[in-house]
N, CA, C and O atoms as a GROMACS GRO file, in nm:
protein
  660
    1MET      N    1  12.371  11.573   9.304
    1MET     CA    2  12.261  11.460   9.347
    1MET      C    3  12.147  11.420   9.298
    1MET      O    4  12.120  11.328   9.222
    2ARG      N    5  12.038  11.555   9.385
    2ARG     CA    6  11.925  11.577   9.424
    2ARG      C    7  11.844  11.564   9.293
    2ARG      O    8  11.785  11.457   9.281
    3LYS      N    9  11.830  11.661   9.184
    3LYS     CA   10  11.821  11.636   9.066
    3LYS      C   11  11.790  11.554   8.961
    3LYS      O   12  11.709  11.558   8.868
    4PHE      N   13  11.950  11.407   9.032
    4PHE     CA   14  11.917  11.396   8.912
    4PHE      C   15  11.847  11.248   9.005
    4PHE      O   16  11.768  11.164   8.962
    5LEU      N   17  11.868  11.251   9.049
    5LEU     CA   18  11.690  11.099   9.210
    5LEU      C   19  11.582  11.203   9.167
    5LEU      O   20  11.481  11.139   9.139
    6TRP      N   21  11.568  11.298   9.156
    6TRP     CA   22  11.412  11.318   9.106
    6TRP      C   23  11.438  11.297   8.982
    6TRP      O   24  11.401  11.182   8.960
    7LEU      N   25  11.490  11.350   8.869
    7LEU     CA   26  11.468  11.279   8.749
    7LEU      C   27  11.441  11.143   8.694
    7LEU      O   28  11.359  11.127   8.604
    8ALA      N   29  11.527  11.016   8.761
    8ALA     CA   30  11.489  10.946   8.740
    8ALA      C   31  11.409  10.852   8.851
    8ALA      O   32  11.408  10.729   8.856
    9VAL      N   33  11.322  10.977   8.962
    9VAL     CA   34  11.163  10.918   8.966
    9VAL      C   35  11.074  10.948   8.880
    9VAL      O   36  10.991  10.864   8.845
   10ILE      N   37  11.076  11.098   8.823
   10ILE     CA   38  10.966  11.107   8.757
   10ILE      C   39  10.996  10.981   8.638
   10ILE      O   40  10.909  10.900   8.603
   11LEU      N   41  11.101  10.983   8.598
   11LEU     CA   42  11.095  10.885   8.463
   11LEU      C   43  11.076  10.719   8.463
   11LEU      O   44  11.085  10.622   8.388
   12PHE      N   45  11.043  10.757   8.608
   12PHE     CA   46  11.005  10.586   8.665
   12PHE      C   47  10.891  10.585   8.650
   12PHE      O   48  10.847  10.485   8.593
   13PHE      N   49  10.788  10.697   8.695
   13PHE     CA   50  10.648  10.704   8.713
   13PHE      C   51  10.630  10.677   8.563
   13PHE      O   52  10.573  10.571   8.534
   14THR      N   53  10.660  10.736   8.490
   14THR     CA   54  10.622  10.768   8.339
   14THR      C   55  10.671  10.698   8.242
   14THR      O   56  10.612  10.666   8.139
   15GLY      N   57  10.785  10.670   8.275
   15GLY     CA   58  10.777  10.544   8.206
   15GLY      C   59  10.674  10.400   8.248
   15GLY      O   60  10.583  10.356   8.178
   16CYS      N   61  10.721  10.349   8.377
   16CYS     CA   62  10.534  10.235   8.419
   16CYS      C   63  10.468  10.241   8.333
   16CYS      O   64  10.434  10.146   8.264
   17GLY      N   65  10.428  10.378   8.317
   17GLY     CA   66  10.232  10.360   8.292
   17GLY      C   67  10.121  10.445   8.404
   17GLY      O   68  10.007  10.490   8.404
   18TYR      N   69  10.265  10.427   8.513
   18TYR     CA   70  10.147  10.456   8.632
   18TYR      C   71  10.044  10.629   8.618
   18TYR      O   72  10.071  10.749   8.614
   19LYS      N   73   9.977  10.581   8.616
   19LYS     CA   74   9.788  10.617   8.661
   19LYS      C   75   9.753  10.666   8.746
   19LYS      O   76   9.700  10.567   8.796
   20PRO      N   77   9.725  10.773   8.842
   20PRO     CA   78   9.626  10.741   8.951
   20PRO      C   79   9.445  10.706   8.899
   20PRO      O   80   9.384  10.723   8.794
   21ALA      N   81   9.407  10.651   9.035
   21ALA     CA   82   9.326  10.587   8.994
   21ALA      C   83   9.222  10.697   9.015
   21ALA      O   84   9.117  10.646   9.052
   22SER      N   85   9.215  10.854   9.002
   22SER     CA   86   9.106  10.961   8.959
   22SER      C   87   9.139  10.935   8.820
   22SER      O   88   9.025  10.940   8.774
   23HIS      N   89   9.227  10.908   8.702
   23HIS     CA   90   9.215  10.929   8.610
   23HIS      C   91   9.134  10.767   8.608
   23HIS      O   92   9.024  10.778   8.663
   24TYR      N   93   9.155  10.655   8.570
   24TYR     CA   94   9.057  10.574   8.550
   24TYR      C   95   8.896  10.598   8.615
   24TYR      O   96   8.807  10.581   8.531
   25THR      N   97   8.858  10.630   8.737
   25THR     CA   98   8.727  10.670   8.789
   25THR      C   99   8.687  10.772   8.739
   25THR      O  100   8.594  10.820   8.803
   26LYS      N  101   8.733  10.859   8.606
   26LYS     CA  102   8.659  10.992   8.576
   26LYS      C  103   8.622  10.889   8.392
   26LYS      O  104   8.541  10.943   8.317
   27ARG      N  105   8.674  10.781   8.357
   27ARG     CA  106   8.610  10.752   8.293
   27ARG      C  107   8.490  10.702   8.241
   27ARG      O  108   8.448  10.682   8.127
   28VAL      N  109   8.437  10.685   8.379
   28VAL     CA  110   8.294  10.619   8.401
   28VAL      C  111   8.201  10.679   8.491
   28VAL      O  112   8.086  10.640   8.508
   29LEU      N  113   8.272  10.800   8.562
   29LEU     CA  114   8.213  10.892   8.618
   29LEU      C  115   8.158  11.033   8.538
   29LEU      O  116   8.074  11.113   8.580
   30GLY      N  117   8.228  11.037   8.417
   30GLY     CA  118   8.275  11.189   8.360
   30GLY      C  119   8.347  11.263   8.472
   30GLY      O  120   8.385  11.212   8.578
   31GLN      N  121   8.360  11.375   8.441
   31GLN     CA  122   8.416  11.519   8.548
   31GLN      C  123   8.276  11.587   8.580
   31GLN      O  124   8.267  11.633   8.694
   32LYS      N  125   8.153  11.602   8.488
   32LYS     CA  126   8.003  11.655   8.604
   32LYS      C  127   7.919  11.572   8.653
   32LYS      O  128   7.860  11.495   8.578
   33ILE      N  129   7.894  11.572   8.817
   33ILE     CA  130   7.807  11.448   8.832
   33ILE      C  131   7.739  11.493   8.964
   33ILE      O  132   7.780  11.548   9.066
   34TYR      N  133   7.619  11.450   8.922
   34TYR     CA  134   7.521  11.489   9.029
   34TYR      C  135   7.561  11.359   9.130
   34TYR      O  136   7.628  11.260   9.103
   35THR      N  137   7.497  11.396   9.257
   35THR     CA  138   7.450  11.315   9.377
   35THR      C  139   7.326  11.298   9.408
   35THR      O  140   7.252  11.385   9.363
   36GLN      N  141   7.268  11.202   9.480
   36GLN     CA  142   7.167  11.232   9.565
   36GLN      C  143   7.165  11.147   9.671
   36GLN      O  144   7.166  11.027   9.644
   37VAL      N  145   7.161  11.178   9.785
   37VAL     CA  146   7.156  11.098   9.872
   37VAL      C  147   7.014  10.971   9.938
   37VAL      O  148   7.020  10.990  10.060
   38SER      N  149   6.987  10.945   9.932
   38SER     CA  150   6.836  10.850  10.021
   38SER      C  151   6.865  10.872  10.143
   38SER      O  152   6.979  10.916  10.159
   39VAL      N  153   6.794  10.856  10.249
   39VAL     CA  154   6.715  10.863  10.393
   39VAL      C  155   6.708  10.734  10.418
   39VAL      O  156   6.634  10.642  10.383
   40TYR      N  157   6.819  10.747  10.500
   40TYR     CA  158   6.783  10.583  10.544
   40TYR      C  159   6.677  10.595  10.688
   40TYR      O  160   6.708  10.643  10.797
   41LEU      N  161   6.568  10.547  10.656
   41LEU     CA  162   6.479  10.599  10.779
   41LEU      C  163   6.501  10.544  10.875
   41LEU      O  164   6.420  10.578  10.962
   42ARG      N  165   6.586  10.459  10.915
   42ARG     CA  166   6.609  10.400  11.061
   42ARG      C  167   6.669  10.502  11.156
   42ARG      O  168   6.684  10.491  11.278
   43ASP      N  169   6.711  10.633  11.052
   43ASP     CA  170   6.851  10.686  11.091
   43ASP      C  171   6.850  10.814  11.036
   43ASP      O  172   6.967  10.843  11.008
   44PRO      N  173   6.771  10.908  11.006
   44PRO     CA  174   6.732  10.977  10.869
   44PRO      C  175   6.835  11.054  10.922
   44PRO      O  176   6.922  11.050  10.835
   45GLU      N  177   6.880  11.125  11.021
   45GLU     CA  178   7.000  11.222  10.992
   45GLU      C  179   7.136  11.198  10.985
   45GLU      O  180   7.225  11.278  11.013
   46ASN      N  181   7.154  11.049  10.933
   46ASN     CA  182   7.273  11.001  10.878
   46ASN      C  183   7.282  11.059  10.730
   46ASN      O  184   7.382  11.122  10.695
   47ALA      N  185   7.137  11.028  10.612
   47ALA     CA  186   7.179  11.106  10.512
   47ALA      C  187   7.259  11.218  10.556
   47ALA      O  188   7.361  11.156  10.584
   48VAL      N  189   7.282  11.321  10.578
   48VAL     CA  190   7.338  11.434  10.588
   48VAL      C  191   7.455  11.432  10.575
   48VAL      O  192   7.521  11.509  10.506
   49LEU      N  193   7.508  11.314  10.661
   49LEU     CA  194   7.692  11.283  10.711
   49LEU      C  195   7.704  11.217  10.540
   49LEU      O  196   7.767  11.264  10.445
   50VAL      N  197   7.626  11.102  10.546
   50VAL     CA  198   7.676  10.973  10.398
   50VAL      C  199   7.694  11.162  10.274
   50VAL      O  200   7.805  11.188  10.228
   51LYS      N  201   7.598  11.240  10.250
   51LYS     CA  202   7.558  11.330  10.110
   51LYS      C  203   7.683  11.423  10.153
   51LYS      O  204   7.705  11.494  10.055
   52ASP      N  205   7.764  11.451  10.243
   52ASP     CA  206   7.878  11.533  10.317
   52ASP      C  207   7.976  11.456  10.270
   52ASP      O  208   8.052  11.532  10.210
   53ALA      N  209   8.041  11.281  10.262
   53ALA     CA  210   8.104  11.219  10.195
   53ALA      C  211   8.103  11.152  10.141
   53ALA      O  212   8.196  11.089  10.091
   54VAL      N  213   7.995  11.140  10.131
   54VAL     CA  214   7.970  11.147   9.880
   54VAL      C  215   8.116  11.305   9.829
   54VAL      O  216   8.224  11.313   9.770
   55ASN      N  217   8.020  11.395   9.899
   55ASN     CA  218   8.056  11.530   9.782
   55ASN      C  219   8.205  11.525   9.808
   55ASN      O  220   8.283  11.527   9.712
   56GLU      N  221   8.247  11.519   9.926
   56GLU     CA  222   8.460  11.531   9.986
   56GLU      C  223   8.482  11.486   9.894
   56GLU      O  224   8.536  11.564   9.816
   57ALA      N  225   8.458  11.344   9.841
   57ALA     CA  226   8.531  11.193   9.789
   57ALA      C  227   8.515  11.293   9.653
   57ALA      O  228   8.612  11.346   9.600
   58ILE      N  229   8.366  11.311   9.603
   58ILE     CA  230   8.361  11.348   9.497
   58ILE      C  231   8.492  11.477   9.372
   58ILE      O  232   8.540  11.476   9.258
   59LEU      N  233   8.490  11.586   9.528
   59LEU     CA  234   8.594  11.692   9.508
   59LEU      C  235   8.708  11.688   9.520
   59LEU      O  236   8.782  11.710   9.424
   60LYS      N  237   8.759  11.656   9.654
   60LYS     CA  238   8.888  11.591   9.685
   60LYS      C  239   8.988  11.472   9.609
   60LYS      O  240   9.108  11.477   9.583
   61ARG      N  241   8.926  11.406   9.596
   61ARG     CA  242   8.982  11.213   9.570
   61ARG      C  243   8.959  11.217   9.418
   61ARG      O  244   9.045  11.174   9.340
   62LEU      N  245   8.813  11.280   9.366
   62LEU     CA  246   8.866  11.244   9.194
   62LEU      C  247   8.834  11.381   9.096
   62LEU      O  248   8.800  11.395   8.979
   63SER      N  249   8.875  11.497   9.240
   63SER     CA  250   8.868  11.621   9.154
   63SER      C  251   8.777  11.615   9.056
   63SER      O  252   8.814  11.614   8.938
   64GLY      N  253   8.607  11.610   9.099
   64GLY     CA  254   8.532  11.624   9.045
   64GLY      C  255   8.472  11.764   8.990
   64GLY      O  256   8.542  11.864   8.979
   65SER      N  257   8.320  11.758   8.953
   65SER     CA  258   8.258  11.883   9.004
   65SER      C  259   8.125  11.826   9.006
   65SER      O  260   8.059  11.743   8.943
   66LEU      N  261   8.116  11.897   9.098
   66LEU     CA  262   7.948  11.883   9.165
   66LEU      C  263   7.842  11.948   9.068
   66LEU      O  264   7.864  12.062   9.027
   67VAL      N  265   7.714  11.874   9.025
   67VAL     CA  266   7.667  11.991   8.897
   67VAL      C  267   7.488  11.982   8.918
   67VAL      O  268   7.453  11.882   8.980
   68ALA      N  269   7.403  12.052   8.883
   68ALA     CA  270   7.296  12.033   8.863
   68ALA      C  271   7.262  11.800   8.814
   68ALA      O  272   7.345  11.719   8.774
   69LYS      N  273   7.138  11.783   8.839
   69LYS     CA  274   7.061  11.664   8.775
   69LYS      C  275   7.059  11.708   8.595
   69LYS      O  276   7.124  11.621   8.538
   70ASN      N  277   7.012  11.802   8.502
   70ASN     CA  278   7.031  11.789   8.413
   70ASN      C  279   7.156  11.816   8.314
   70ASN      O  280   7.163  11.790   8.194
   71SER      N  281   7.284  11.895   8.428
   71SER     CA  282   7.333  11.922   8.298
   71SER      C  283   7.552  11.796   8.366
   71SER      O  284   7.672  11.818   8.345
   72ALA      N  285   7.488  11.708   8.428
   72ALA     CA  286   7.538  11.586   8.477
   72ALA      C  287   7.574  11.493   8.372
   72ALA      O  288   7.508  11.495   8.268
   73ASP      N  289   7.725  11.366   8.392
   73ASP     CA  290   7.771  11.332   8.280
   73ASP      C  291   7.722  11.179   8.379
   73ASP      O  292   7.726  11.065   8.332
   74THR      N  293   7.678  11.214   8.526
   74THR     CA  294   7.711  11.084   8.572
   74THR      C  295   7.615  11.132   8.683
   74THR      O  296   7.629  11.233   8.753
   75ILE      N  297   7.511  11.037   8.687
   75ILE     CA  298   7.377  11.053   8.830
   75ILE      C  299   7.436  10.961   8.932
   75ILE      O  300   7.445  10.847   8.886
   76MET      N  301   7.473  10.971   9.036
   76MET     CA  302   7.585  10.869   9.163
   76MET      C  303   7.461  10.888   9.274
   76MET      O  304   7.473  10.995   9.333
   77ARG      N  305   7.320  10.794   9.327
   77ARG     CA  306   7.288  10.752   9.383
   77ARG      C  307   7.280  10.672   9.464
   77ARG      O  308   7.257  10.559   9.420
   78VAL      N  309   7.301  10.693   9.680
   78VAL     CA  310   7.397  10.610   9.716
   78VAL      C  311   7.302  10.638   9.851
   78VAL      O  312   7.275  10.730   9.928
   79ALA      N  313   7.275  10.527   9.834
   79ALA     CA  314   7.174  10.481   9.992
   79ALA      C  315   7.233  10.393  10.060
   79ALA      O  316   7.331  10.328  10.023
   80ILE      N  317   7.152  10.382  10.208
   80ILE     CA  318   7.283  10.376  10.270
   80ILE      C  319   7.155  10.209  10.346
   80ILE      O  320   7.046  10.224  10.401
   81ALA      N  321   7.207  10.108  10.324
   81ALA     CA  322   7.172   9.972  10.367
   81ALA      C  323   7.169   9.951  10.505
   81ALA      O  324   7.082   9.893  10.569
   82SER      N  325   7.289  10.011  10.554
   82SER     CA  326   7.278   9.947  10.698
   82SER      C  327   7.336   9.984  10.821
   82SER      O  328   7.454   9.970  10.790
   83VAL      N  329   7.338  10.023  10.946
   83VAL     CA  330   7.448  10.109  10.990
   83VAL      C  331   7.474   9.942  11.128
   83VAL      O  332   7.387   9.857  11.146
   84SER      N  333   7.544   9.943  11.165
   84SER     CA  334   7.562   9.866  11.338
   84SER      C  335   7.646   9.975  11.368
   84SER      O  336   7.709  10.071  11.323
   85PHE      N  337   7.597   9.876  11.523
   85PHE     CA  338   7.776   9.867  11.612
   85PHE      C  339   7.787   9.754  11.671
   85PHE      O  340   7.681   9.698  11.702
   86THR      N  341   7.908   9.692  11.701
   86THR     CA  342   7.922   9.579  11.776
   86THR      C  343   8.032   9.643  11.878
   86THR      O  344   8.063   9.761  11.857
   87PRO      N  345   8.093   9.572  11.986
   87PRO     CA  346   8.135   9.579  12.053
   87PRO      C  347   8.280   9.464  12.026
   87PRO      O  348   8.282   9.345  11.994
   88LEU      N  349   8.372   9.544  12.052
   88LEU     CA  350   8.533   9.426  11.983
   88LEU      C  351   8.618   9.471  12.113
   88LEU      O  352   8.735   9.432  12.105
   89GLN      N  353   8.598   9.522  12.195
   89GLN     CA  354   8.646   9.446  12.320
   89GLN      C  355   8.584   9.480  12.464
   89GLN      O  356   8.476   9.539  12.469
   90TYR      N  357   8.630   9.453  12.545
   90TYR     CA  358   8.520   9.448  12.677
   90TYR      C  359   8.717   9.501  12.776
   90TYR      O  360   8.834   9.473  12.753
   91ASP      N  361   8.632   9.595  12.894
   91ASP     CA  362   8.743   9.590  13.041
   91ASP      C  363   8.732   9.409  13.133
   91ASP      O  364   8.665   9.306  13.130
   92GLU      N  365   8.826   9.460  13.190
   92GLU     CA  366   8.814   9.338  13.338
   92GLU      C  367   8.760   9.334  13.414
   92GLU      O  368   8.795   9.272  13.514
   93ASN      N  369   8.582   9.432  13.400
   93ASN     CA  370   8.484   9.429  13.464
   93ASN      C  371   8.353   9.445  13.394
   93ASN      O  372   8.264   9.507  13.454
   94GLY      N  373   8.324   9.382  13.239
   94GLY     CA  374   8.308   9.373  13.170
   94GLY      C  375   8.225   9.487  13.070
   94GLY      O  376   8.133   9.477  12.989
   95TYR      N  377   8.295   9.580  13.110
   95TYR     CA  378   8.266   9.734  13.014
   95TYR      C  379   8.288   9.739  12.889
   95TYR      O  380   8.396   9.689  12.857
   96VAL      N  381   8.226   9.780  12.806
   96VAL     CA  382   8.311   9.727  12.616
   96VAL      C  383   8.347   9.910  12.642
   96VAL      O  384   8.282  10.003  12.689
   97ILE      N  385   8.468   9.898  12.588
   97ILE     CA  386   8.570  10.007  12.614
   97ILE      C  387   8.656  10.023  12.412
   97ILE      O  388   8.732  10.097  12.350
   98TYR      N  389   8.577   9.903  12.392
   98TYR     CA  390   8.606   9.950  12.237
   98TYR      C  391   8.438   9.876  12.091
   98TYR      O  392   8.358   9.784  12.075
   99TYR      N  393   8.472   9.971  12.048
   99TYR     CA  394   8.333   9.923  11.899
   99TYR      C  395   8.365   9.928  11.781
   99TYR      O  396   8.464   9.994  11.751
  100ARG      N  397   8.291   9.859  11.678
  100ARG     CA  398   8.310   9.873  11.585
  100ARG      C  399   8.181   9.922  11.474
  100ARG      O  400   8.095   9.840  11.442
  101THR      N  401   8.179  10.016  11.438
  101THR     CA  402   8.120  10.018  11.311
  101THR      C  403   8.119  10.022  11.153
  101THR      O  404   8.194  10.061  11.064
  102LYS      N  405   7.980   9.956  11.166
  102LYS     CA  406   7.987   9.874  10.973
  102LYS      C  407   7.883   9.971  10.906
  102LYS      O  408   7.767   9.940  10.933
  103VAL      N  409   7.893  10.047  10.851
  103VAL     CA  410   7.815  10.104  10.697
  103VAL      C  411   7.813  10.025  10.544
  103VAL      O  412   7.890  10.043  10.450
  104LEU      N  413   7.717   9.948  10.552
  104LEU     CA  414   7.663   9.953  10.406
  104LEU      C  415   7.595   9.959  10.372
  104LEU      O  416   7.475   9.934  10.388
  105LEU      N  417   7.738  10.050  10.227
  105LEU     CA  418   7.642  10.153  10.163
  105LEU      C  419   7.571  10.138  10.010
  105LEU      O  420   7.665  10.079   9.956
  106LYS      N  421   7.483  10.149   9.921
  106LYS     CA  422   7.461  10.120   9.838
  106LYS      C  423   7.426  10.148   9.691
  106LYS      O  424   7.320  10.110   9.642
  107THR      N  425   7.504  10.205   9.633
  107THR     CA  426   7.543  10.309   9.495
  107THR      C  427   7.498  10.228   9.380
  107THR      O  428   7.526  10.110   9.356
  108ASP      N  429   7.409  10.327   9.301
  108ASP     CA  430   7.355  10.340   9.152
  108ASP      C  431   7.436  10.428   9.088
  108ASP      O  432   7.456  10.539   9.137
  109ILE      N  433   7.509  10.380   8.940
  109ILE     CA  434   7.549  10.494   8.876
  109ILE      C  435   7.518  10.555   8.770
  109ILE      O  436   7.611  10.591   8.698
  110THR      N  437   7.434  10.573   8.744
  110THR     CA  438   7.346  10.637   8.569
  110THR      C  439   7.450  10.703   8.500
  110THR      O  440   7.528  10.753   8.580
  111ASP      N  441   7.492  10.729   8.340
  111ASP     CA  442   7.596  10.768   8.297
  111ASP      C  443   7.474  10.830   8.164
  111ASP      O  444   7.368  10.781   8.125
  112LYS      N  445   7.539  10.939   8.128
  112LYS     CA  446   7.422  10.959   8.006
  112LYS      C  447   7.376  10.893   7.895
  112LYS      O  448   7.277  10.931   7.832
  113SER      N  449   7.468  10.756   7.855
  113SER     CA  450   7.396  10.692   7.824
  113SER      C  451   7.244  10.591   7.868
  113SER      O  452   7.160  10.542   7.792
  114GLY      N  453   7.249  10.586   7.985
  114GLY     CA  454   7.130  10.520   8.078
  114GLY      C  455   7.203  10.392   8.118
  114GLY      O  456   7.121  10.321   8.175
  115GLN      N  457   7.324  10.332   8.111
  115GLN     CA  458   7.358  10.248   8.126
  115GLN      C  459   7.356  10.247   8.302
  115GLN      O  460   7.414  10.342   8.355
  116THR      N  461   7.289  10.135   8.401
  116THR     CA  462   7.329  10.173   8.507
  116THR      C  463   7.465  10.061   8.574
  116THR      O  464   7.500   9.948   8.542
  117ARG      N  465   7.511  10.152   8.671
  117ARG     CA  466   7.620  10.026   8.729
  117ARG      C  467   7.539  10.001   8.916
  117ARG      O  468   7.447  10.064   8.970
  118HIS      N  469   7.605   9.910   8.957
  118HIS     CA  470   7.546   9.889   9.140
  118HIS      C  471   7.633   9.871   9.203
  118HIS      O  472   7.707   9.820   9.119
  119ILE      N  473   7.679   9.872   9.277
  119ILE     CA  474   7.770   9.851   9.403
  119ILE      C  475   7.745   9.879   9.497
  119ILE      O  476   7.716   9.992   9.536
  120LYS      N  477   7.749   9.759   9.572
  120LYS     CA  478   7.721   9.775   9.718
  120LYS      C  479   7.914   9.770   9.809
  120LYS      O  480   7.997   9.692   9.763
  121ALA      N  481   7.946   9.848   9.914
  121ALA     CA  482   8.044   9.869  10.003
  121ALA      C  483   8.009   9.906  10.080
  121ALA      O  484   7.929   9.998  10.074
  122THR      N  485   8.062   9.840  10.223
  122THR     CA  486   8.092   9.798  10.324
  122THR      C  487   8.284   9.944  10.369
  122THR      O  488   8.397   9.979  10.337
  123GLY      N  489   8.176   9.957  10.453
  123GLY     CA  490   8.298  10.024  10.574
  123GLY      C  491   8.294   9.996  10.684
  123GLY      O  492   8.197   9.959  10.751
  124VAL      N  493   8.424  10.016  10.718
  124VAL     CA  494   8.411   9.961  10.907
  124VAL      C  495   8.496  10.075  10.940
  124VAL      O  496   8.575  10.124  10.861
  125TYR      N  497   8.470  10.132  11.103
  125TYR     CA  498   8.573  10.265  11.154
  125TYR      C  499   8.535  10.218  11.328
  125TYR      O  500   8.424  10.202  11.380
  126ASP      N  501   8.675  10.205  11.390
  126ASP     CA  502   8.677  10.103  11.506
  126ASP      C  503   8.703  10.304  11.588
  126ASP      O  504   8.743  10.404  11.529
  127PHE      N  505   8.669  10.291  11.705
  127PHE     CA  506   8.708  10.364  11.799
  127PHE      C  507   8.646  10.324  11.917
  127PHE      O  508   8.537  10.268  11.931
  128PRO      N  509   8.790  10.387  12.059
  128PRO     CA  510   8.705  10.384  12.159
  128PRO      C  511   8.628  10.427  12.261
  128PRO      O  512   8.670  10.537  12.297
  129ILE      N  513   8.519  10.387  12.336
  129ILE     CA  514   8.475  10.491  12.478
  129ILE      C  515   8.516  10.456  12.600
  129ILE      O  516   8.572  10.348  12.623
  130GLU      N  517   8.491  10.548  12.691
  130GLU     CA  518   8.529  10.522  12.846
  130GLU      C  519   8.420  10.410  12.897
  130GLU      O  520   8.302  10.387  12.873
  131PRO      N  521   8.523  10.355  12.980
  131PRO     CA  522   8.401  10.236  13.050
  131PRO      C  523   8.312  10.283  13.133
  131PRO      O  524   8.316  10.398  13.177
  132ASN      N  525   8.217  10.191  13.165
  132ASN     CA  526   8.100  10.236  13.163
  132ASN      C  527   8.067  10.341  13.127
  132ASN      O  528   8.073  10.437  13.204
  133SER      N  529   8.030  10.351  13.023
  133SER     CA  530   7.938  10.501  12.897
  133SER      C  531   7.908  10.423  12.810
  133SER      O  532   7.957  10.312  12.791
  134VAL      N  533   7.775  10.508  12.718
  134VAL     CA  534   7.751  10.511  12.625
  134VAL      C  535   7.817  10.550  12.524
  134VAL      O  536   7.926  10.596  12.557
  135ILE      N  537   7.787  10.551  12.356
  135ILE     CA  538   7.847  10.622  12.252
  135ILE      C  539   7.789  10.742  12.270
  135ILE      O  540   7.680  10.757  12.324
  136THR      N  541   7.868  10.845  12.220
  136THR     CA  542   7.763  10.987  12.236
  136THR      C  543   7.732  11.042  12.106
  136THR      O  544   7.834  11.045  12.037
  137ASP      N  545   7.623  11.091  12.042
  137ASP     CA  546   7.587  11.120  11.963
  137ASP      C  547   7.699  11.206  11.851
  137ASP      O  548   7.688  11.223  11.730
  138ASN      N  549   7.782  11.240  11.922
  138ASN     CA  550   7.898  11.290  11.811
  138ASN      C  551   8.008  11.191  11.764
  138ASN      O  552   8.064  11.189  11.654
  139LEU      N  553   8.038  11.066  11.927
  139LEU     CA  554   8.057  11.001  11.853
  139LEU      C  555   8.027  10.881  11.722
  139LEU      O  556   8.104  10.806  11.662
  140ARG      N  557   7.938  10.894  11.715
  140ARG     CA  558   7.812  10.782  11.648
  140ARG      C  559   7.825  10.909  11.515
  140ARG      O  560   7.869  10.842  11.421
  141TYR      N  561   7.811  11.029  11.473
  141TYR     CA  562   7.830  11.051  11.402
  141TYR      C  563   7.924  11.093  11.323
  141TYR      O  564   7.920  11.144  11.211
  142VAL      N  565   8.051  11.052  11.428
  142VAL     CA  566   8.186  11.083  11.380
  142VAL      C  567   8.246  10.893  11.282
  142VAL      O  568   8.305  10.860  11.180
  143ALA      N  569   8.179  10.823  11.404
  143ALA     CA  570   8.206  10.710  11.359
  143ALA      C  571   8.139  10.666  11.230
  143ALA      O  572   8.217  10.610  11.152
  144ILE      N  573   8.007  10.678  11.184
  144ILE     CA  574   7.895  10.676  11.097
  144ILE      C  575   7.921  10.753  10.908
  144ILE      O  576   7.882  10.707  10.800
  145LYS      N  577   8.042  10.941  10.953
  145LYS     CA  578   8.105  10.954  10.841
  145LYS      C  579   8.259  10.904  10.811
  145LYS      O  580   8.322  10.925  10.708
  146GLU      N  581   8.304  10.833  10.927
  146GLU     CA  582   8.446  10.800  10.868
  146GLU      C  583   8.442  10.603  10.807
  146GLU      O  584   8.526  10.539  10.745
  147ALA      N  585   8.296  10.561  10.865
  147ALA     CA  586   8.277  10.468  10.792
  147ALA      C  587   8.207  10.437  10.635
  147ALA      O  588   8.217  10.343  10.556
  148SER      N  589   8.134  10.562  10.637
  148SER     CA  590   8.131  10.582  10.572
  148SER      C  591   8.187  10.605  10.455
  148SER      O  592   8.140  10.538  10.363
  149ALA      N  593   8.285  10.688  10.425
  149ALA     CA  594   8.414  10.756  10.367
  149ALA      C  595   8.489  10.632  10.312
  149ALA      O  596   8.551  10.640  10.206
  150LYS      N  597   8.483  10.487  10.401
  150LYS     CA  598   8.534  10.402  10.406
  150LYS      C  599   8.493  10.333  10.267
  150LYS      O  600   8.573  10.276  10.192
  151ALA      N  601   8.358  10.346  10.245
  151ALA     CA  602   8.250  10.235  10.175
  151ALA      C  603   8.293  10.327  10.004
  151ALA      O  604   8.347  10.291   9.899
  152LEU      N  605   8.242  10.439  10.046
  152LEU     CA  606   8.313  10.522   9.975
  152LEU      C  607   8.439  10.506   9.910
  152LEU      O  608   8.427  10.471   9.792
  153ASP      N  609   8.587  10.524   9.962
  153ASP     CA  610   8.656  10.466   9.899
  153ASP      C  611   8.704  10.330   9.787
  153ASP      O  612   8.778  10.318   9.689
  154ALA      N  613   8.604  10.233   9.878
  154ALA     CA  614   8.561  10.085   9.782
  154ALA      C  615   8.528  10.122   9.683
  154ALA      O  616   8.593  10.106   9.580
  155ILE      N  617   8.404  10.187   9.692
  155ILE     CA  618   8.319  10.220   9.530
  155ILE      C  619   8.425  10.315   9.465
  155ILE      O  620   8.420  10.323   9.343
  156ILE      N  621   8.489  10.365   9.509
  156ILE     CA  622   8.653  10.483   9.406
  156ILE      C  623   8.659  10.369   9.364
  156ILE      O  624   8.595  10.344   9.262
  157SER      N  625   8.731  10.270   9.424
  157SER     CA  626   8.809  10.156   9.403
  157SER      C  627   8.805  10.114   9.239
  157SER      O  628   8.878  10.123   9.141
  158ARG      N  629   8.647  10.056   9.281
  158ARG     CA  630   8.596   9.921   9.189
  158ARG      C  631   8.561  10.020   9.033
  158ARG      O  632   8.578   9.988   8.916
  159LEU      N  633   8.514  10.128   9.086
  159LEU     CA  634   8.517  10.213   8.960
  159LEU      C  635   8.634  10.258   8.896
  159LEU      O  636   8.610  10.340   8.807
  160ALA      N  637   8.716  10.239   8.907
  160ALA     CA  638   8.900  10.284   8.875
  160ALA      C  639   8.958  10.126   8.848
  160ALA      O  640   9.065  10.090   8.800
  161TYR      N  641   8.874  10.069   8.886
  161TYR     CA  642   8.904   9.863   8.848
  161TYR      C  643   8.804   9.920   8.636
  161TYR      O  644   8.853   9.913   8.524
  162LEU      N  645   8.694   9.956   8.672
  162LEU     CA  646   8.608   9.975   8.603
  162LEU      C  647   8.618  10.007   8.452
  162LEU      O  648   8.572   9.965   8.346
  163GLY      N  649   8.727  10.132   8.511
  163GLY     CA  650   8.714  10.286   8.466
  163GLY      C  651   8.888  10.237   8.336
  163GLY      O  652   8.911  10.293   8.228
  164SER      N  653   8.990  10.102   8.415
  164SER     CA  654   9.108  10.061   8.327
  164SER      C  655   9.052   9.954   8.298
  164SER      O  656   9.143   9.876   8.325
  165ARG      N  657   8.946   9.875   8.254
  165ARG     CA  658   8.934   9.751   8.123
  165ARG      C  659   8.933   9.791   8.052
  165ARG      O  660   8.925   9.729   7.946
   0.00000   0.00000   0.00000
């Protein structure tokens, strides 16, 4: 019975033409990708966080290869356009206890033929803090990295859409 169920699931997914988003994204990006992250002048240390998030997304979500610029199929330039922290919730004494981090990424993706696509995406990340305290550097870095990863997910989904057309 169990083998029949697995066979039915496999036939369903292959029969309906299901392909993961990474399949369509590879049509746009190719296999070998070079990434370049511009430094956000108001907050330069965040460029490292975004670079890590971009590289992680390419390696894990797209199964792509990071290569040198001269041997890349695609050059992906990412810049942080803005980072903001907004209070979402206050306690009974008026202290902020929940924040939202919003990161806007601008991406230019240039393929071997020289065609460039411009994609903007926003990622948000909500997190709690202790009442009557400030956002620590560690919390801030985690929030920016998570919001950047969500913005990159939005970029990947747009690339998958472009690859499916």
